[in-house]
N, C-alpha and C positions, 0 to 999 in steps of 0.2 A: 832405646829401647821398647821404648812407651810407642811410638813413631810405629816401628814391625809389630806390636802388637797390637793397634789401629788397625792397618793394613790387615793383618789375617782376619779382624774380626769385618774387617768390610765385605773383601772373598769370603767368607764364611758365609753371610748374609746372602751376597750375589745367589753364591752357587743352589744356598734354600729356596731363594725368590724363583727360580733358573727352575730347578727343579718343581718348585709347586707350581709354577708357570705350564711346564712341560707336560704334571701331569693332568691338571686342566684340556692342554688341550688335546691330551691322549681320552679324554672325558669326553670333551665337543666331538671328537671325530670320530668314538663310536656311537653317540647319539647319535653325528649325519648318517653314520655309516645306515644305522637300524634306519633311521626315519628313510631313507634312501629305497632299502629293501622294504619296506612296508607300504612304502609309495608305489613300488616296482609290483608288487601282487595284487596291489590295490587297481596298478593299470591295468594289468593280465585279467582280474574278476570284472572289470569295465569293458575291456578286450571280450571275452569272453560272452559278457550278457548283449555285445552290439552282434556280434555273431550269431549268437539266440533269434535275435531281435529280427537278422536284416534276414538268415536261416525262413521263421516264424512268415516273414511279410512275401517272401519268395513264394512260399507254401499256399500262403492267403490268395494269393494273384494266379494262381498256378488253378487252385479251387475257383475262383472266381469267374475263372475263363473256361474250366470244365460245366459252370453253372449256364452261362450262358450259350454254351452250346448246345447246353441239352434246351434249354430254354428253345434253343428253334429248331430243336428237331420234333417238344412236344408239337408247334405249328403245321410243325410237315407231315405229323402224326394227325391231327387232328382234322383231315379231312373225309375219315372213319363217313360213309354213311350212316354209319348208327349211333356214332359215338359224337356229342357237341364237344366243345370247347371255348370254356371264359375268360381269354386273357386275362381280363383284367383281375377275378380272383386265384387262378391259377387252376383249375381244375376243370375235369370232365364231366359227363351227363350224361344219360342215354337219354336222348333227342325221343325217343318212341315212349316212355313214361312219366315226358315232360306232362303237368292236369291229366294223370292217367289215372285210373283207380285199377291195379293191376292184382288187387286183392279186395275182398270183400271188407265190407265197414267192421272194424274195430278185432282182426283178424290176420293173421300174419302167413295164409296159406296162398299159393299164388291159386290166381285163376286156369284155367286147363285154355285158354284165348291166347294168354300170352307167354306161356311156355317156350313157343318155334322166337318168339323175340328177345326172349331171356339168353335163349343159348346162342342168338346173333347175337350178343351187347358181351358176354362173356368172352365170343372168339374174336374181337372185335380187341376186348383187351389184354385177349391173349398175344396176338401178333403187336400188339405198341411195345408192351411188354417183352415180347421176344425182343422186338430190333432195336431197344435200348440198351438190351444185357447185348448181343452183338454187338456196338457200336463204342458200347462202354463199361467192360470188360470188368473193369476195377469198380464201374457202381456197387450200391445195393440200394435196394429202395424199400420206400413201405406203400404197403395203398391203402388208402382208409378205403372203407366202405361206407357212407352215412347217409342212414333213413333219414327222411322230415317227412314233416308233418304241417297242412294245412290247416288256417286256422278258417270255421264258418266265419262265412260273411257276415249273419248276425251277430256275434259272439264279439267279433273285429270291430266291427262299427260303433255295436253300443260301449266295448273296448270293459266284456263283461269275462275273456278268458285268461287265465294265472300261463305266463310264458313259463312257467318250471312245471309244468302239469305235467308229475311222476307216471303218471300212465301214458302220455304222450312218447318222455323219453322213452321209456320199456315199449311199447307200441314200434314205435321205430328204428329203435334195435332188434325185436325181434325179426321185425320186416328184413333188415336188414341181413341179419343172418338165416335168414328163409334162401334170399336170394344166392348168397356163396354159398349152401347148401346144393342149391340146385346144381351151381354150374360145377360143384365135386360129383354130385352124381349126373351129370351128362357128359364128365368123361373129362373137364378141363379145373386142371391146377397152376390156379397163377402161380404157385412158393418153387416152381421150377427156375423160376428166372429170377433166384437170386435178392427172392421179393418178400416181405414178414407184410400180412393182410393183419390188417385194425377193423375188427368190425364197430360201428357204434352209430347211434341214433340221437341226433338234435332238437328233436320233439316240436316243440315250437320255437324252439332258437336255435340261433348258430349266425355267423356273418357271414356263411354260404345263401342267404334267405334270398330271395327272388321276393324285391318289397315293392316292385310295382305292380307288379299279378298274380293274388295269396294263391289262386290253385296252381301255379308252374312248381309252389315247394312239395305237389305230390309228387316225390322226383328222389333219386337217388344219387350224391354226390358220389365222385371218382374223383381223390386226387392221388395222385404219383408223387413220391414227394422221394428226392434223391439222397441218399447220406455216401456222402464224400470221405473216403481216408484220407487222411492228409500223408501226403507222401513224404521218405523221409530224410530231410534233409544230406547230402554227401558230404 
């Protein structure tokens, strides 16, 4: 009778052990399922990130190709007899205004003898913007009209000039604005070609200055900056 009681106790303990092990396995199975589910979600997130990066890379590459094509177009359009193009600084400038005072000293009224040249420069800009807009209808542009000022040679030689001279900032800005206003009065609206106009005056400052011939800084710098809209990924 005692042996039967021992056998019953053994099987009861064995049953409890197997139940516990089954429960442990069930818990481990659930934990594994949760882990797998989380890993799958993480993989999906990483996949989405990767796809987004690839799409952005493709869009950036397309932008680069567009910019390179546009740069080539600038070179082709720089054959103007009125406008010069500085390939190093990627800017246009009015050839006939370089080193020439088209304004009276400390004044922002254009001298009458230069009004015809001013219109020629405006017409040349209109042709450039029109061609760029026709060939790149998805682009918009910023047209920066920047006035600069030359430092008097004796002040530059003595180092007595102030590079941040506020009066020169203001005067060069007013002259750039006068140039734009004259174009408007001559019937030239450069905003017609999806172009934003920015009037600026850099006075004695700016990275676009001619550091070799100071008189060449009596000029207007005209920059055409493309604004590329990133294509939406498919």
